[in-house]
Each structure stands twice: as C-alpha cells, then as structure tokens.
C-alpha positions in Angstrom: -0.1 -0.1 0.0 2.7 2.4 0.8 5.3 1.2 -1.6 5.5 3.0 -5.0 4.9 0.1 -7.4 4.6 1.4 -10.9 1.7 0.6 -13.2 2.3 1.1 -16.9 -1.3 1.9 -17.8 -1.8 5.6 -17.1 -5.6 5.3 -16.5 -5.2 2.3 -14.0 -2.4 4.3 -12.3 -4.8 7.2 -11.8 -7.5 5.1 -10.3 -5.1 3.3 -8.0 -3.6 6.6 -6.7 -7.2 7.8 -5.9 -8.3 4.6 -4.4 -5.3 4.3 -2.0 -4.8 7.9 -1.0 -7.1 7.8 2.1 -5.5 4.4 3.2 -2.0 5.8 2.8 -3.0 9.0 4.7 -4.5 7.0 7.6 -1.4 4.7 7.8 0.9 7.7 7.9 -1.2 9.4 10.6 -1.1 6.2 12.6 2.6 6.0 12.2 3.0 9.7 13.2 1.0 9.0 16.4 3.1 5.9 17.2 6.4 7.9 16.7 5.0 10.7 19.0 4.3 8.1 21.7 8.0 7.0 21.6 9.5 10.4 22.3 
C-alpha cells in the first residue's frame, strides 16, 4: 500500500492513486501517532 509500485497503464495508475490515497493517509497518521508516543 505504501510502496510506490509502478503501473504502466496511466488510467489504471490514476484510479489506484485515488483509491489508495485515504488508506495511505491513515497509515501515515497512525505512524506519526506511534512515533510521537515513543518520544
């Protein structure tokens, strides 16, 4: 989900980018919260 695998088809790449944006954002928010706990 967070790795930048490439898709050759530009249309498919655009759909995947849109579908995964919220999931990546949540994952990074969770990671930031975890890192803040460890300070």
